[in-house]
N, C-alpha and C positions, 0 to 999 in steps of 0.2 A: 935639588933639595927634596928630601923625602916628604911625603904627605903626612901631616900631623893629625892624629885622631881628634875629633871634636865631640865633647860630651854635651850634647844640646840640652839634655835634661838638667844637668848641673848648671849650665848657663842661665836657664830660666828659673832655677831653684824649685823644680817640681819633681815628683816621683815618676817612675816609668809607667805607673798605672794611672797617671793624672788624666782627668777627663778633658775634652776639648774646651769646656768652659773654664776649667782651672788653668789650662795653658794660656788661654786668651787673657785671663785676669792677670796672670803673672807677667805676660808680655806688656800689657798696658801699663802696669805699675813701673816696670823697668824702663820702658820707652819714654815715659814722662820724666823719668829721672835723668836720662843720659843724652837727650838731644844736644848736639854741639852748640846750637844757639842759646841753650839754657845754661851751658857751662863754658862761658867765654874764657875763663882763666885756665882751664885745662881742656882746651878744644881738641888737641890731638888724642888725648886719652878718651874723651867722650866720643869722638868719631869712631875709634877702634871698638870701644865698648858697645856703642850703638849698632855697629855693623855686626858684631857677634850676636847681639840680641835679635836683630832682624833676621840673621841667617838661621838661628835656632828656631825662631818662630815660623820662618818660611818652610822648614822641614816638618816640624811637629804639628803645625796647624793643617797640613795637607795630608789626608789619609793615605794616599799612595806613597808619598815621600816618607812618611812616618813608618809605614809598613816595611819599606825597603831598609830604612835606618835600623829598625828593630831586628832585622835579620843579620846584621853585621856582627859576626862573632870574632873568635880569636884569629880567624883567617882573613881579616879585613885588609891587611897589608898586601897579601897575595892578590886579593880581588881588586885592590886599587891599582896594582901594576897591570893586571889584565885590562881594566877599564882604560887606563892611560895609554896602553899600547894599541887599543882598538879604536880610540876616538881622539879627536883633536878639540880641546876646549880652550878657546882664546880667553884673554882677560875680560873682555866685554865691559859694558857700562851698566851698572845696576842702580836703579833708583828705588828708594823705599821711603815710606812716610810714617810719621808718628801717629798713633791713634789719638782721638778719632779724627779721621780726615788728615790731620797732621802735616808738619813741614816735610817737604820732600828733600832727600839728600842724594846727590849723584856720586856714588862711590867710585866712579871712574876718575873723579877729580881729587881724590884724597891724597894722591901722591905716593901711595904704598902698594902699588900693583893693581888697584882697582878691583871691582867685583867682590864676590864672596870668596871664602877660602878655597885653597886647592882641594881640600877634603870635600867641600860642597860641590865644586866643579867636577870632581872625579865621579862621585856617586849620583849627583842630582842635576848636573848641568844639562843633561838631555831630557829632563822632565819639565816641560813647560817653559824652556828657555827661548821659545820663539818670540816672547815678549818679555819686558823687564818685570821684575817681581812686583814693583809698585803698580805697573800698569795692569798686570794680571789681577792683583787683588782689588784694584779700583773697579775693574769691569764687573766682578761678581759681588764686590762690596762685602762688608762685614756687618752683621746684624747688631743693633744696639743692645745693651744689657737690659734685662728685666729689673724692675725695682718694686719694692713693697712699701706700702704706707698703711696706716691704720684709720679706720672709720668707726666712730662711736655712735651707737644707736640705742634708743630706748626700746623696751620690749614692744611698746605700741607701734613704734616705727617699723620694727621687724614684722609685726603682724600686718600692718597696712601695706608696706612696700611703697613703691612709687619713686618719683624723681626727688633727687637731693643734690644740692650744690656743695661742691667740695673745693677748698682752696689749699694748694700744697706747693712746696718748693721743689723745682725740678731743673733740668738743663735743656737747652736748645742749642742748635747750631749757631755759632758766633756770626752775627750779622755783618761784622766788619771784614772778616777774612773768609767767610762762607765755609767754615770748618777746616780750612787748610792749616791754620795756625801761623800762616805767613802773610805779612802785610807789606807789599812792595819790597820783598827780599829781606825783610827783618821780622823778628819775632812779634807777633800781633800783640799790641798793648792791651787790647780788649779782653782776650782770653788767655794771654800769656803762653801761647803756643798749644793750648789744649784742644782748641777747636770748639769748645763748649763754653757757654756762659750760663749762670744761674738765672732762673726766671720763675716768678710766681704765676702759677696756672690756676684758673678757675674752671672746673669741670662739672658737667651735669652727669650724675650717676643714677642708674636705674636700680633700685633696691628690689630684689625679688621677694614677694610676700612669703613669710615663713623662714627667711634666712636665719641660720643658726650662728651662735657664738663660735668664732674661730674659723668660719668658712671664708674663702677668698673670692672676691669679685674681680674678674679680669676685664681690663680696659685695653683693648688691642691698640698698639701703636702709640701709647701714651708713656712709654718708658724712655730710656736714654736714646738719643739720636744714633742712627747707624753711621758707619764710616765708609767712605769710598762709594757712596750711593746706596749703601745697604739699608734695609728696613729698620725702622725704630723698634726698640724692644717694647714689651708690654708692661703695664702697671697693674699690680695686684693689690687690691684693698683687702686687708685682713679685718674682719668684722668683730667688734667687741660690743656686746650687749650689756648695758648697765642693769644692775638688780632692780626689780620692780617692787614698789612698796605694797602691792596687793597680791600679785600672782607669782607663783613659782613655776618655772618651766622645766619639764622633763621630756626631752624629745619633742614631739608635736603636741603633747598633752599639757594642760595647765592645771594648777592646784591652787585652791583658795580656802582659807579658813573662815567659817561662818558661825558667829555666836548664835545660840538657840536657847530659848527659855526651857527650863526643865519641864514645864507644862506641855510644850510642843513636843518635846522628846517622848514624854509619856503618852500623851493623848493623840499625837500626830497633828498635822496641819501643814501650813505653807510658810516658807521663808523667802525673802527677796535677796538674791545674790547678784554680785556684779559679774559681767562678762566683758569681753573686749568691744562689744557692740552695744552695750547698754545693760540695764538690770532686767532680770527675769524672775519669775516665781518658780520655786522648786518645792515639790511635795515631800514632806517628812513622814515616813511611815510611823504608826504608833509603836511604842516600846523601843524606840531607837536608843542605842547606847551612846554615851559620850565618846567622841572620836570616830563615829561611823562615817564612812565615805559614801557619798552619793554621786553616781556618774551621770553626767549630762552629755549625751552624744553630740558631736559636731560643734562644740563650743570652745575647742582648743585652737591651736595655731594652724595656719594654712600649711598643707603638705607641699613641699617643693616638688616631689615626684608623685605622680598618681592622682593628684587633685584631691579635693575634699579638705576636711579639717580633722585635727585630733579631737580629743574629748576634754571636758572640764570635770575635775573631781572636787567636790565640795566636802570639806571635812567639818563635821558638826562639833561644836564645842559648847558644852553645857554652861548656861549662864544662870548662876544662883542669885536669887533676889538679895539685894544688899540691905534692904529695910523691910522688915515684916511687922505687920500690925499684930496686936494680941490675938485677934481672931485667926489670922493666918498661921501664927505660931501654934495655936491650939490645934488647928487642923493638921498641921505637920506632925504633932505629937500623936494624934489619933491614927494617922497613916503609919507611923512608926510602930505603934502598938499592934495594929492589924498585921504588919509585916512579921512581927515577932511571933504572932500566934499561928502563922502558917506552918 
């Protein structure tokens, strides 16, 4: 029977330019959908479908096999005849497992020839066939997926940094089947064959002083569990900083609006302004205009790189007296008359 071409990209539903991460995600989605134990009413179809998915992933997830596969052009049939004439590929027994960890299936027991397709055996049977596909993948393992979560901080939390406790929902290896998805030959009732179970985790996070809105904090090994002994993925916390009622942040600088009497603006003096570490006195030069900005060095946010702090900018806002005595009103009239005579 002639070898039939296998479109592995179509099997997984990915493009030829798909990244390794996209291929892995597509495989995991399909492998969870088609394990025979999860499809008892259409077991034969599920076994064949799962074998096709596993075969496609075996080729496309391996850089050497994928490179070879991508070189197959219109002459693939001639090359297949050459390969078959030069090598002897027996049926063999292949085992594969659903991610993560997953239920193992022995394709040699499926009753339809065993092993992967003739197409696979022709072009890839001599690439790593010293061990079964499942065993090979188990030895090197597959790294777990990275996950993202959000962490809400106040501006003062971002200024101070330090330890913070975070509770989030994640997944861990199923304690009943230890990630295999198989409990005494049956689908694990705890994880339903996935090898994962949800768990609420409490983590202690170190917030770097000066962290900015939108930045990510990486927690190594706190992502999804790996499969086949692979490493866990990482957890990335996306920082969201709530608006502050007093300060506005621009980069590492802080801005604050400070009401000032018109007398202080005209004559000069001092005003008390807030900072992240307490109140300080700031000198107001004589003849300052409404809206003037005064720079206070080193009173802004901590700099993540390079050390030190940004600056604080104080915007002066003229504060007009609400209630004037007759004498004060008369003095303002005299000032107005003097200004007109200049």
